[in-house]
C-alpha positions in Angstrom: -0.1 22.2 -28.5 3.5 21.3 -27.8 5.8 20.1 -30.3 8.8 18.6 -29.4 12.6 18.0 -30.9 15.6 16.5 -30.5 18.8 18.1 -31.0 20.2 17.8 -34.3 23.0 15.5 -35.1 25.2 18.3 -36.3 25.3 22.2 -36.4 27.2 22.7 -39.3 30.7 23.6 -37.5 28.7 26.6 -35.5 26.8 26.4 -32.3 23.1 26.8 -32.8 21.8 29.9 -31.7 18.1 28.7 -32.0 15.0 27.3 -32.9 12.2 28.2 -35.7 8.3 26.8 -35.1 5.8 27.4 -37.6 2.3 25.8 -38.0 -0.2 25.6 -40.9 -4.1 24.8 -40.8 -4.5 22.0 -43.1 -6.8 24.1 -45.0 -4.6 26.7 -45.4 -1.6 26.9 -48.3 1.3 28.3 -46.4 2.8 28.1 -43.2 3.1 31.0 -40.4 5.5 31.5 -37.7 4.9 30.3 -34.1 7.6 31.4 -32.6 11.5 30.8 -31.7 13.3 29.7 -28.8 16.9 29.4 -27.1 19.3 26.8 -28.0 18.7 25.1 -25.1 14.9 24.5 -25.3 13.7 21.0 -27.6 10.2 22.1 -27.0 7.7 25.0 -27.6 4.3 25.5 -27.0 2.1 26.6 -29.9 -0.5 28.9 -29.3 -3.8 30.6 -31.4 -5.3 27.1 -32.9 -8.5 26.5 -33.3 -10.1 23.4 -31.5 -10.8 20.7 -33.6 -8.9 22.2 -36.3 -5.4 19.9 -37.7 -2.2 21.5 -38.3 0.9 20.9 -39.7 4.2 21.5 -37.6 7.6 22.4 -38.5 10.7 23.5 -36.7 14.2 24.5 -37.9 17.6 25.0 -36.1 19.6 28.6 -36.8 23.0 29.3 -36.3 25.8 31.7 -37.5 25.9 30.0 -40.9 22.3 30.1 -41.6 19.0 27.8 -41.3 18.8 23.9 -41.4 16.5 22.5 -43.6 12.8 22.4 -41.9 11.6 19.4 -40.2 8.1 18.6 -40.8 5.7 16.5 -38.8 4.5 13.2 -41.2 0.8 13.5 -40.4 -1.4 16.4 -39.0 -2.5 16.8 -35.4 -6.0 17.7 -34.0 -6.2 20.3 -31.7 -7.6 19.8 -28.4 -8.5 21.5 -24.9 -6.2 20.6 -22.8 -8.4 20.3 -19.9 -12.1 19.0 -19.7 -14.5 15.9 -19.3 
């Protein structure tokens, strides 16, 4: 599954150094790290998902000052294979 986002409106006075992505199966209670990407990348391929399970995804920006608030999907999305009939 690929999650994509737009560049933040503000960097808080310090250039963004990267983004952190987390995923959560809706049947679980907490998010787990899906990975990180560099500051010029605005998409991330989330791996290790179970087909037909629903997931929430969240992203935050990081810089030398700290971390932004999480941006969370409004609704869960169902994991599906990217190929098939």
